py3Dmol code that shows the C-alpha trace and the ligand (Angstrom):
import py3Dmol

protein = """\
ATOM      1  CA  MET A   1       6.582  -1.217 -18.786  1.00  0.00           C
ATOM      2  CA  SER A   2       7.072   2.464 -18.329  1.00  0.00           C
ATOM      3  CA  GLN A   3       8.652   3.474 -15.067  1.00  0.00           C
ATOM      4  CA  PHE A   4       8.542   6.826 -13.418  1.00  0.00           C
ATOM      5  CA  CYS A   5      11.064   8.470 -11.204  1.00  0.00           C
ATOM      6  CA  LEU A   6      10.209   8.193  -7.532  1.00  0.00           C
ATOM      7  CA  SER A   7      12.660  10.788  -6.268  1.00  0.00           C
ATOM      8  CA  GLY A   8      11.086  13.836  -4.678  1.00  0.00           C
ATOM      9  CA  ILE A   9       7.695  12.265  -5.085  1.00  0.00           C
ATOM     10  CA  ILE A  10       6.045  13.965  -2.139  1.00  0.00           C
ATOM     11  CA  HIS A  11       7.313  17.429  -2.991  1.00  0.00           C
ATOM     12  CA  SER A  12       5.367  17.510  -6.220  1.00  0.00           C
ATOM     13  CA  THR A  13       2.027  16.543  -4.703  1.00  0.00           C
ATOM     14  CA  SER A  14      -1.017  18.557  -3.901  1.00  0.00           C
ATOM     15  CA  ARG A  15      -1.729  18.157  -0.223  1.00  0.00           C
ATOM     16  CA  PRO A  16      -5.064  16.837   0.994  1.00  0.00           C
ATOM     17  CA  GLY A  17      -7.039  18.540   3.718  1.00  0.00           C
ATOM     18  CA  THR A  18      -6.805  17.582   7.346  1.00  0.00           C
ATOM     19  CA  ARG A  19     -10.252  15.955   7.394  1.00  0.00           C
ATOM     20  CA  ALA A  20     -11.516  13.006   5.418  1.00  0.00           C
ATOM     21  CA  PRO A  21     -12.849  14.251   2.085  1.00  0.00           C
ATOM     22  CA  SER A  22     -16.513  13.713   1.349  1.00  0.00           C
ATOM     23  CA  PRO A  23     -17.274  10.287  -0.070  1.00  0.00           C
ATOM     24  CA  ARG A  24     -18.049  10.149  -3.768  1.00  0.00           C
ATOM     25  CA  ARG A  25     -18.545   7.603  -6.465  1.00  0.00           C
ATOM     26  CA  THR A  26     -15.682   6.309  -8.575  1.00  0.00           C
ATOM     27  CA  ASP A  27     -15.966   4.800 -12.015  1.00  0.00           C
ATOM     28  CA  LEU A  28     -13.802   2.200 -13.684  1.00  0.00           C
ATOM     29  CA  PRO A  29     -11.765   4.001 -16.338  1.00  0.00           C
ATOM     30  CA  ARG A  30     -12.971   3.396 -19.882  1.00  0.00           C
ATOM     31  CA  ASP A  31      -9.488   3.784 -21.304  1.00  0.00           C
ATOM     32  CA  LEU A  32      -6.613   2.761 -19.043  1.00  0.00           C
ATOM     33  CA  SER A  33      -3.819   4.183 -21.198  1.00  0.00           C
ATOM     34  CA  ALA A  34      -3.505   7.398 -19.162  1.00  0.00           C
ATOM     35  CA  PHE A  35      -3.768   5.640 -15.801  1.00  0.00           C
ATOM     36  CA  GLN A  36      -1.487   4.300 -13.120  1.00  0.00           C
ATOM     37  CA  VAL A  37      -2.288   1.303 -10.936  1.00  0.00           C
ATOM     38  CA  LEU A  38      -1.322   1.509  -7.272  1.00  0.00           C
ATOM     39  CA  CYS A  39      -1.452  -1.651  -5.202  1.00  0.00           C
ATOM     40  CA  ASP A  40      -1.224  -2.169  -1.453  1.00  0.00           C
ATOM     41  CA  PHE A  41       1.143  -4.885  -0.207  1.00  0.00           C
ATOM     42  CA  ASP A  42       0.283  -6.353   3.217  1.00  0.00           C
ATOM     43  CA  GLY A  43      -2.817  -8.538   2.902  1.00  0.00           C
ATOM     44  CA  THR A  44      -3.303  -7.550  -0.749  1.00  0.00           C
ATOM     45  CA  ILE A  45      -0.215  -8.949  -2.514  1.00  0.00           C
ATOM     46  CA  THR A  46       0.614 -11.169   0.453  1.00  0.00           C
ATOM     47  CA  ARG A  47      -2.173 -13.348   1.785  1.00  0.00           C
ATOM     48  CA  THR A  48      -1.414 -12.316   5.348  1.00  0.00           C
ATOM     49  CA  ASP A  49      -0.205  -9.032   6.818  1.00  0.00           C
ATOM     50  CA  VAL A  50       3.592  -9.360   6.912  1.00  0.00           C
ATOM     51  CA  THR A  51       4.071  -6.402   9.243  1.00  0.00           C
ATOM     52  CA  ASP A  52       1.634  -7.871  11.763  1.00  0.00           C
ATOM     53  CA  ALA A  53       3.255 -11.285  11.434  1.00  0.00           C
ATOM     54  CA  ILE A  54       6.721  -9.837  12.110  1.00  0.00           C
ATOM     55  CA  LEU A  55       5.475  -7.983  15.185  1.00  0.00           C
ATOM     56  CA  GLU A  56       3.711 -11.090  16.481  1.00  0.00           C
ATOM     57  CA  ALA A  57       6.831 -13.169  15.989  1.00  0.00           C
ATOM     58  CA  PHE A  58       9.615 -10.811  17.061  1.00  0.00           C
ATOM     59  CA  ALA A  59       8.394  -7.699  18.923  1.00  0.00           C
ATOM     60  CA  LEU A  60       8.294  -7.322  22.686  1.00  0.00           C
ATOM     61  CA  PRO A  61       4.692  -7.677  23.966  1.00  0.00           C
ATOM     62  CA  ALA A  62       4.346  -3.925  24.538  1.00  0.00           C
ATOM     63  CA  PHE A  63       3.717  -3.556  20.800  1.00  0.00           C
ATOM     64  CA  ARG A  64       0.074  -4.409  21.538  1.00  0.00           C
ATOM     65  CA  GLU A  65      -0.252  -1.409  23.851  1.00  0.00           C
ATOM     66  CA  TRP A  66       0.816   0.927  21.023  1.00  0.00           C
ATOM     67  CA  GLN A  67      -1.655  -0.829  18.750  1.00  0.00           C
ATOM     68  CA  GLY A  68      -4.407  -0.121  21.264  1.00  0.00           C
ATOM     69  CA  ARG A  69      -3.473   3.538  21.571  1.00  0.00           C
ATOM     70  CA  TRP A  70      -3.560   3.896  17.782  1.00  0.00           C
ATOM     71  CA  GLU A  71      -6.926   2.137  17.476  1.00  0.00           C
ATOM     72  CA  ARG A  72      -8.332   4.477  20.147  1.00  0.00           C
ATOM     73  CA  GLY A  73      -7.108   7.434  18.116  1.00  0.00           C
ATOM     74  CA  GLU A  74      -4.570   8.577  20.716  1.00  0.00           C
ATOM     75  CA  ILE A  75      -1.560   8.427  18.377  1.00  0.00           C
ATOM     76  CA  THR A  76      -1.016   8.459  14.621  1.00  0.00           C
ATOM     77  CA  GLY A  77      -0.356   5.335  12.628  1.00  0.00           C
ATOM     78  CA  ARG A  78       3.086   6.733  11.923  1.00  0.00           C
ATOM     79  CA  GLU A  79       3.966   6.983  15.612  1.00  0.00           C
ATOM     80  CA  CYS A  80       2.406   3.601  16.347  1.00  0.00           C
ATOM     81  CA  LEU A  81       4.441   1.781  13.719  1.00  0.00           C
ATOM     82  CA  SER A  82       7.639   3.577  14.681  1.00  0.00           C
ATOM     83  CA  ARG A  83       7.189   2.571  18.336  1.00  0.00           C
ATOM     84  CA  GLN A  84       6.322  -0.988  17.399  1.00  0.00           C
ATOM     85  CA  VAL A  85       9.316  -1.471  15.101  1.00  0.00           C
ATOM     86  CA  ALA A  86      11.577  -0.214  17.915  1.00  0.00           C
ATOM     87  CA  LEU A  87      10.365  -3.235  19.912  1.00  0.00           C
ATOM     88  CA  ILE A  88      11.447  -5.801  17.293  1.00  0.00           C
ATOM     89  CA  ARG A  89      14.156  -8.093  18.629  1.00  0.00           C
ATOM     90  CA  ALA A  90      15.376  -9.758  15.457  1.00  0.00           C
ATOM     91  CA  ASP A  91      18.292  -9.039  13.169  1.00  0.00           C
ATOM     92  CA  ARG A  92      18.139  -8.381   9.440  1.00  0.00           C
ATOM     93  CA  ALA A  93      18.878 -11.954   8.374  1.00  0.00           C
ATOM     94  CA  THR A  94      16.165 -13.317  10.659  1.00  0.00           C
ATOM     95  CA  LEU A  95      13.534 -10.960   9.226  1.00  0.00           C
ATOM     96  CA  ILE A  96      14.555 -11.863   5.667  1.00  0.00           C
ATOM     97  CA  ARG A  97      14.249 -15.586   6.413  1.00  0.00           C
ATOM     98  CA  PHE A  98      10.821 -15.045   7.949  1.00  0.00           C
ATOM     99  CA  ALA A  99       9.463 -12.904   5.105  1.00  0.00           C
ATOM    100  CA  ALA A 100      10.677 -15.268   2.386  1.00  0.00           C
ATOM    101  CA  ASP A 101       8.088 -17.861   3.413  1.00  0.00           C
ATOM    102  CA  ILE A 102       5.078 -15.531   3.348  1.00  0.00           C
ATOM    103  CA  PRO A 103       2.537 -16.733   0.740  1.00  0.00           C
ATOM    104  CA  ILE A 104       1.343 -14.349  -1.960  1.00  0.00           C
ATOM    105  CA  ASP A 105      -1.750 -13.907  -4.118  1.00  0.00           C
ATOM    106  CA  GLU A 106      -0.419 -15.311  -7.394  1.00  0.00           C
ATOM    107  CA  GLY A 107      -2.662 -12.889  -9.290  1.00  0.00           C
ATOM    108  CA  ILE A 108       0.018 -10.233  -8.805  1.00  0.00           C
ATOM    109  CA  VAL A 109       2.008 -11.951 -11.563  1.00  0.00           C
ATOM    110  CA  ALA A 110      -0.819 -11.511 -14.085  1.00  0.00           C
ATOM    111  CA  LEU A 111      -1.484  -7.972 -12.882  1.00  0.00           C
ATOM    112  CA  ASP A 112       2.180  -7.114 -13.429  1.00  0.00           C
ATOM    113  CA  GLN A 113       2.177  -8.720 -16.893  1.00  0.00           C
ATOM    114  CA  ARG A 114      -1.023  -7.065 -18.092  1.00  0.00           C
ATOM    115  CA  CYS A 115       0.054  -3.655 -16.863  1.00  0.00           C
ATOM    116  CA  ALA A 116       3.439  -4.075 -18.582  1.00  0.00           C
ATOM    117  CA  GLU A 117       1.807  -5.152 -21.861  1.00  0.00           C
ATOM    118  CA  GLN A 118      -0.349  -2.049 -21.893  1.00  0.00           C
ATOM    119  CA  GLY A 119       2.316   0.363 -20.665  1.00  0.00           C
ATOM    120  CA  ILE A 120       0.417   1.114 -17.459  1.00  0.00           C
ATOM    121  CA  PRO A 121       2.719   1.930 -14.525  1.00  0.00           C
ATOM    122  CA  LEU A 122       2.136  -0.432 -11.601  1.00  0.00           C
ATOM    123  CA  THR A 123       3.509   0.668  -8.250  1.00  0.00           C
ATOM    124  CA  ILE A 124       3.305  -1.003  -4.864  1.00  0.00           C
ATOM    125  CA  VAL A 125       2.482   1.543  -2.194  1.00  0.00           C
ATOM    126  CA  SER A 126       2.694   0.301   1.349  1.00  0.00           C
ATOM    127  CA  ASP A 127       2.596   1.533   4.917  1.00  0.00           C
ATOM    128  CA  GLY A 128       4.696  -1.525   5.750  1.00  0.00           C
ATOM    129  CA  LEU A 129       8.405  -2.305   5.873  1.00  0.00           C
ATOM    130  CA  ASP A 130      10.594  -2.154   2.772  1.00  0.00           C
ATOM    131  CA  LEU A 131      12.944  -5.009   3.669  1.00  0.00           C
ATOM    132  CA  LEU A 132      10.047  -7.442   3.940  1.00  0.00           C
ATOM    133  CA  ILE A 133       8.449  -6.239   0.706  1.00  0.00           C
ATOM    134  CA  ASP A 134      11.743  -6.494  -1.178  1.00  0.00           C
ATOM    135  CA  THR A 135      12.299  -9.988   0.176  1.00  0.00           C
ATOM    136  CA  VAL A 136       8.881 -11.254  -0.909  1.00  0.00           C
ATOM    137  CA  LEU A 137       9.116  -9.646  -4.349  1.00  0.00           C
ATOM    138  CA  ARG A 138      12.592 -11.034  -4.993  1.00  0.00           C
ATOM    139  CA  ARG A 139      11.455 -14.495  -3.997  1.00  0.00           C
ATOM    140  CA  HIS A 140       8.748 -14.388  -6.658  1.00  0.00           C
ATOM    141  CA  GLY A 141      10.700 -12.666  -9.430  1.00  0.00           C
ATOM    142  CA  LEU A 142       8.802  -9.397  -9.016  1.00  0.00           C
ATOM    143  CA  SER A 143      11.534  -7.097  -7.724  1.00  0.00           C
ATOM    144  CA  HIS A 144      11.266  -4.913 -10.860  1.00  0.00           C
ATOM    145  CA  ILE A 145       7.968  -3.454  -9.571  1.00  0.00           C
ATOM    146  CA  PRO A 146       8.598  -0.023  -7.987  1.00  0.00           C
ATOM    147  CA  VAL A 147       7.859   0.170  -4.257  1.00  0.00           C
ATOM    148  CA  ILE A 148       6.985   3.162  -2.107  1.00  0.00           C
ATOM    149  CA  SER A 149       7.019   2.299   1.597  1.00  0.00           C
ATOM    150  CA  ASN A 150       8.503   2.943   5.006  1.00  0.00           C
ATOM    151  CA  HIS A 151      12.203   2.173   5.409  1.00  0.00           C
ATOM    152  CA  LEU A 152      13.848  -0.085   7.985  1.00  0.00           C
ATOM    153  CA  VAL A 153      17.114   1.397   9.284  1.00  0.00           C
ATOM    154  CA  TRP A 154      19.886  -0.577  10.978  1.00  0.00           C
ATOM    155  CA  ASN A 155      22.756   1.905  11.484  1.00  0.00           C
ATOM    156  CA  GLY A 156      25.067  -0.874  12.597  1.00  0.00           C
ATOM    157  CA  ASN A 157      22.603  -2.011  15.261  1.00  0.00           C
ATOM    158  CA  SER A 158      21.371  -5.559  15.698  1.00  0.00           C
ATOM    159  CA  PHE A 159      17.738  -4.439  15.748  1.00  0.00           C
ATOM    160  CA  PRO A 160      15.925  -2.096  13.349  1.00  0.00           C
ATOM    161  CA  SER A 161      14.285   1.280  13.642  1.00  0.00           C
ATOM    162  CA  LEU A 162      11.909   2.869  11.157  1.00  0.00           C
ATOM    163  CA  SER A 163      12.117   5.920   8.921  1.00  0.00           C
ATOM    164  CA  PHE A 164       9.462   7.479   6.713  1.00  0.00           C
ATOM    165  CA  PRO A 165      10.692   8.644   3.294  1.00  0.00           C
ATOM    166  CA  PHE A 166       7.126   9.293   2.031  1.00  0.00           C
ATOM    167  CA  PRO A 167       5.100  10.970   4.769  1.00  0.00           C
ATOM    168  CA  SER A 168       2.538  13.703   4.391  1.00  0.00           C
ATOM    169  CA  PRO A 169       2.096  15.626   7.643  1.00  0.00           C
ATOM    170  CA  ASP A 170      -1.200  17.037   6.392  1.00  0.00           C
ATOM    171  CA  CYS A 171      -2.832  13.701   5.599  1.00  0.00           C
ATOM    172  CA  TRP A 172      -5.805  13.037   7.856  1.00  0.00           C
ATOM    173  CA  THR A 173      -4.799   9.391   8.332  1.00  0.00           C
ATOM    174  CA  GLY A 174      -1.423  10.112   9.956  1.00  0.00           C
ATOM    175  CA  ALA A 175       0.011   7.138   8.084  1.00  0.00           C
ATOM    176  CA  GLY A 176       3.735   6.578   7.680  1.00  0.00           C
ATOM    177  CA  THR A 177       3.440   6.418   3.909  1.00  0.00           C
ATOM    178  CA  CYS A 178       0.656   8.687   2.692  1.00  0.00           C
ATOM    179  CA  LYS A 179      -1.012   6.911  -0.192  1.00  0.00           C
ATOM    180  CA  CYS A 180      -3.200   9.821  -1.276  1.00  0.00           C
ATOM    181  CA  ALA A 181      -0.051  11.926  -1.766  1.00  0.00           C
ATOM    182  CA  VAL A 182       1.515   9.108  -3.777  1.00  0.00           C
ATOM    183  CA  ALA A 183      -1.567   8.989  -6.004  1.00  0.00           C
ATOM    184  CA  ALA A 184      -1.014  12.678  -6.788  1.00  0.00           C
ATOM    185  CA  SER A 185       2.615  12.262  -7.798  1.00  0.00           C
ATOM    186  CA  GLY A 186       4.802  10.845 -10.544  1.00  0.00           C
ATOM    187  CA  GLY A 187       2.945  12.798 -13.207  1.00  0.00           C
ATOM    188  CA  PHE A 188      -0.457  11.370 -12.299  1.00  0.00           C
ATOM    189  CA  SER A 189      -3.455  12.640 -10.385  1.00  0.00           C
ATOM    190  CA  PRO A 190      -5.781  10.621  -8.136  1.00  0.00           C
ATOM    191  CA  ARG A 191      -8.339  10.825 -10.975  1.00  0.00           C
ATOM    192  CA  GLU A 192      -5.810   8.915 -13.088  1.00  0.00           C
ATOM    193  CA  THR A 193      -5.321   6.252 -10.440  1.00  0.00           C
ATOM    194  CA  VAL A 194      -6.771   2.788  -9.991  1.00  0.00           C
ATOM    195  CA  TYR A 195      -6.212   1.639  -6.418  1.00  0.00           C
ATOM    196  CA  ILE A 196      -6.210  -1.892  -4.951  1.00  0.00           C
ATOM    197  CA  GLY A 197      -6.175  -2.438  -1.191  1.00  0.00           C
ATOM    198  CA  ASP A 198      -7.574  -4.045   1.924  1.00  0.00           C
ATOM    199  CA  GLY A 199      -6.839  -2.032   5.064  1.00  0.00           C
ATOM    200  CA  ARG A 200      -6.717   1.078   7.162  1.00  0.00           C
ATOM    201  CA  SER A 201      -3.779   2.731   5.418  1.00  0.00           C
ATOM    202  CA  ASP A 202      -5.758   2.542   2.162  1.00  0.00           C
ATOM    203  CA  ARG A 203      -8.528   4.839   3.365  1.00  0.00           C
ATOM    204  CA  CYS A 204      -7.181   8.226   2.310  1.00  0.00           C
ATOM    205  CA  VAL A 205      -6.365   7.177  -1.243  1.00  0.00           C
ATOM    206  CA  SER A 206      -9.691   5.379  -1.554  1.00  0.00           C
ATOM    207  CA  THR A 207     -11.561   8.646  -1.186  1.00  0.00           C
ATOM    208  CA  VAL A 208      -9.688  10.283  -4.063  1.00  0.00           C
ATOM    209  CA  ALA A 209      -8.747   7.536  -6.546  1.00  0.00           C
ATOM    210  CA  GLN A 210     -10.769   7.199  -9.728  1.00  0.00           C
ATOM    211  CA  HIS A 211     -11.508   3.552  -9.059  1.00  0.00           C
ATOM    212  CA  VAL A 212     -10.968   1.417  -5.964  1.00  0.00           C
ATOM    213  CA  PHE A 213     -10.824  -2.355  -5.685  1.00  0.00           C
ATOM    214  CA  ALA A 214     -11.395  -3.183  -2.016  1.00  0.00           C
ATOM    215  CA  LYS A 215     -11.527  -6.237   0.207  1.00  0.00           C
ATOM    216  CA  GLY A 216     -11.442  -6.940   3.941  1.00  0.00           C
ATOM    217  CA  ARG A 217     -11.569  -4.025   6.323  1.00  0.00           C
ATOM    218  CA  LEU A 218     -11.181  -1.472   3.555  1.00  0.00           C
ATOM    219  CA  ARG A 219     -14.329  -2.767   1.913  1.00  0.00           C
ATOM    220  CA  GLU A 220     -16.183  -2.589   5.242  1.00  0.00           C
ATOM    221  CA  TRP A 221     -14.966   0.959   5.810  1.00  0.00           C
ATOM    222  CA  CYS A 222     -15.926   2.038   2.274  1.00  0.00           C
ATOM    223  CA  ASP A 223     -19.407   0.607   2.794  1.00  0.00           C
ATOM    224  CA  LEU A 224     -19.793   2.429   6.113  1.00  0.00           C
ATOM    225  CA  GLN A 225     -18.530   5.734   4.705  1.00  0.00           C
ATOM    226  CA  GLY A 226     -20.391   5.528   1.420  1.00  0.00           C
ATOM    227  CA  VAL A 227     -17.138   5.443  -0.555  1.00  0.00           C
ATOM    228  CA  ASP A 228     -17.727   3.611  -3.803  1.00  0.00           C
ATOM    229  CA  CYS A 229     -15.541   0.566  -4.374  1.00  0.00           C
ATOM    230  CA  GLU A 230     -15.494  -2.635  -6.358  1.00  0.00           C
ATOM    231  CA  PRO A 231     -15.197  -5.677  -4.076  1.00  0.00           C
ATOM    232  CA  PHE A 232     -12.627  -8.346  -4.899  1.00  0.00           C
ATOM    233  CA  GLU A 233     -11.343 -11.555  -3.384  1.00  0.00           C
ATOM    234  CA  THR A 234      -8.131 -12.170  -5.333  1.00  0.00           C
ATOM    235  CA  LEU A 235      -5.882 -10.167  -7.644  1.00  0.00           C
ATOM    236  CA  THR A 236      -6.923 -12.523 -10.415  1.00  0.00           C
ATOM    237  CA  ASP A 237     -10.445 -11.074 -10.016  1.00  0.00           C
ATOM    238  CA  VAL A 238      -8.977  -7.585 -10.272  1.00  0.00           C
ATOM    239  CA  VAL A 239      -7.097  -8.398 -13.479  1.00  0.00           C
ATOM    240  CA  GLU A 240     -10.221  -9.851 -15.095  1.00  0.00           C
ATOM    241  CA  HIS A 241     -12.416  -6.907 -14.182  1.00  0.00           C
ATOM    242  CA  LEU A 242      -9.865  -4.199 -14.844  1.00  0.00           C
ATOM    243  CA  PHE A 243      -8.731  -5.293 -18.284  1.00  0.00           C
ATOM    244  CA  GLN A 244     -11.922  -6.890 -19.514  1.00  0.00           C
ATOM    245  CA  LYS A 245     -13.890  -3.709 -18.923  1.00  0.00           C
ATOM    246  CA  GLY A 246     -11.147  -1.535 -20.335  1.00  0.00           C
ATOM    247  CA  GLU A 247     -11.002  -3.555 -23.539  1.00  0.00           C
ATOM    248  CA  GLN A 248     -14.785  -3.594 -23.974  1.00  0.00           C
ATOM    249  CA  ILE A 249     -14.809   0.127 -24.426  1.00  0.00           C
ATOM    250  CA  GLU A 250     -11.782   0.270 -26.706  1.00  0.00           C
TER     251      GLU A 250
END
"""
ligand_1 = """\
1
ZN
Zn -2.987 10.212 2.721
"""
view = py3Dmol.view(width=600, height=400)
view.addModel(protein, "pdb")
view.setStyle({"model": 0}, {"cartoon": {"style": "trace"}})
view.addModel(ligand_1, "xyz")
view.setStyle({"model": 1}, {"stick": {}})
view.zoomTo()
view.show()
């Protein structure tokens, strides 16, 4: 599997506009050899949203107030998540123990294998928390997959805070990790990107990626906005559709 360097990833990107781009149709690539596959984590690789589960289990109740302010559009997703993580009252070992038991969509194993066989870079891109992602991946022997996400910081404290190594201040979503900027980095363009996701942080990249596999709220949003996507239920579905169609053409 070819890997690409993640350092300085945001600096090499073309910045999106401040408004949501116009919806357009996306086609499944006929030849995947020049493509990258980007995959969301929370709710896509895991069967439940790990970030939400951690907040439910360990954050002070005020985290719901920040959630409400974000959903009403009063604050960015980046600020919301930062405020919420500051309310977590659990140490590093406790979070690791909790995340280790989160169930995954086993189709990620086949997706990883098929991408590796064909030399297609697969990267997990998440607006979630790196410690939890690393824990889940290690548990399932998948820690070789590159991850771009927000970063939990401890600084000798018992409880974490959050930093954002991959922001894009210009992205209209205000997410902590801007996925549309990631799609335009690492030597690829959004038109050379297949994207797989399920939620709100997947919106910006879904309007620019060449092909989008969507489920859950992302699928609903794509339908409302007229953004073309291919619905899926499991990552096994994605593998079948992605590689079957690619091979038919070749
Ligand atoms: Zn973005």
